C-alpha positions in Angstrom: 25.7 12.1 -5.6 26.5 9.2 -7.9 28.2 10.1 -11.4 27.5 6.8 -13.2 29.0 7.4 -16.6 27.1 6.8 -19.7 24.7 4.2 -18.1 23.5 4.5 -14.6 23.6 1.4 -12.2 21.4 1.2 -9.3 24.2 -0.4 -7.4 26.1 3.0 -7.7 23.6 5.0 -6.2 24.4 6.7 -2.8 21.3 6.4 -0.7 21.0 9.2 1.9 21.9 7.8 5.5 18.8 9.6 6.9 16.4 7.4 4.9 14.9 4.5 6.5 15.7 1.1 5.1 14.1 0.5 1.7 12.1 -2.6 0.9 12.8 -4.5 -2.3 9.5 -3.5 -3.8 6.5 -1.2 -3.3 3.2 -0.7 -5.2 3.9 0.1 -8.8 1.7 3.2 -8.5 3.9 4.4 -5.6 7.2 3.7 -7.4 6.4 5.2 -10.7 4.7 8.2 -8.8 7.7 8.7 -6.9 10.1 8.7 -9.9 7.9 10.8 -11.9 7.9 13.5 -9.1 11.7 13.1 -8.5 13.3 12.6 -11.9 13.8 16.3 -12.6 15.2 16.9 -9.4 17.8 13.9 -9.2 18.8 13.3 -12.6 21.2 15.4 -14.7 22.8 14.6 -18.0 25.8 16.2 -19.1 26.5 17.5 -22.8 28.6 14.4 -23.3 25.6 12.1 -22.2 26.9 11.0 -18.8 24.0 10.7 -16.2 24.4 11.8 -12.6 21.8 10.8 -10.1 21.7 12.7 -6.8 19.4 11.1 -4.3 20.1 13.8 -1.8 18.0 16.2 -4.1 14.7 14.0 -3.9 11.8 15.6 -2.5 11.1 12.5 -0.4 12.5 8.9 0.3 12.2 6.3 -2.2 9.4 4.0 -1.6 11.7 1.1 -2.5 14.8 -0.2 -4.2 12.4 -0.9 -7.3 11.7 2.7 -7.6 15.6 3.4 -7.6 15.8 0.9 -10.4 13.0 2.9 -12.3 14.8 6.1 -11.7 17.8 4.7 -13.1 16.0 3.6 -16.1 14.5 7.1 -16.5 18.0 8.6 -16.5 19.3 6.0 -18.8 16.3 6.2 -21.4 13.8 9.0 -20.5 11.6 7.9 -23.6 11.3 4.3 -22.1 10.2 5.9 -18.7 7.8 8.1 -20.5 6.3 5.2 -22.4 5.9 3.5 -19.2 4.1 6.4 -17.5 1.6 6.8 -20.3 1.0 3.0 -20.1 0.3 3.2 -16.6 -1.9 6.3 -17.1 -3.7 4.7 -19.9 -4.3 1.5 -17.7 -5.5 3.4 -14.8 -7.9 5.4 -16.9 -9.3 2.6 -18.7 -9.7 0.5 -15.7 -13.4 0.0 -14.8 -14.0 -1.7 -11.6 -11.5 -4.0 -9.5 -11.3 -6.8 -12.0 -10.4 -4.2 -14.9 -8.0 -2.5 -12.7 -6.3 -5.8 -11.8 -6.0 -6.6 -15.6 -4.6 -3.4 -16.3 -2.1 -3.7 -13.6 -0.9 -7.2 -14.8 -0.6 -5.8 -18.3 1.5 -2.8 -17.2 3.7 -5.1 -15.0 4.2 -7.4 -18.1 5.1 -4.1 -20.3 7.6 -3.0 -17.8 9.3 -6.5 -17.6 9.6 -6.4 -21.3 11.1 -3.0 -21.2 13.6 -3.8 -18.3 14.7 -7.0 -20.2 15.1 -5.0 -23.3 17.4 -2.6 -21.5 19.7 -5.7 -20.6 18.2 -6.1 -16.9 16.3 -9.2 -15.5 12.8 -8.7 -14.4 11.8 -10.2 -11.0 8.8 -12.3 -10.7 
């Protein structure tokens, strides 16, 4: 378990030793789906506003370190993650064919990068 103060940091997460080594990234859909499915289980916020992230409570292993970063974002600012989740769902529902799906994915990735940078992080790629 990691008690990470008011703002969570990916570097302070304790990754369970029984998890296989995580790749840097995975498919966006897999990362976002994993966070959505595990955030209620892993993230706890105290009355004082501190965030605790306990990966040992996750239903499954994270697909990547990128997913852990998204989990931290979900802990730091749930509204930002909820907006990201809605954006992904909207892009998926509006995608018509492979070309539209790729366009929607590029748009979502751009939006995610903007959100990460707005939170003071550096978006890769």
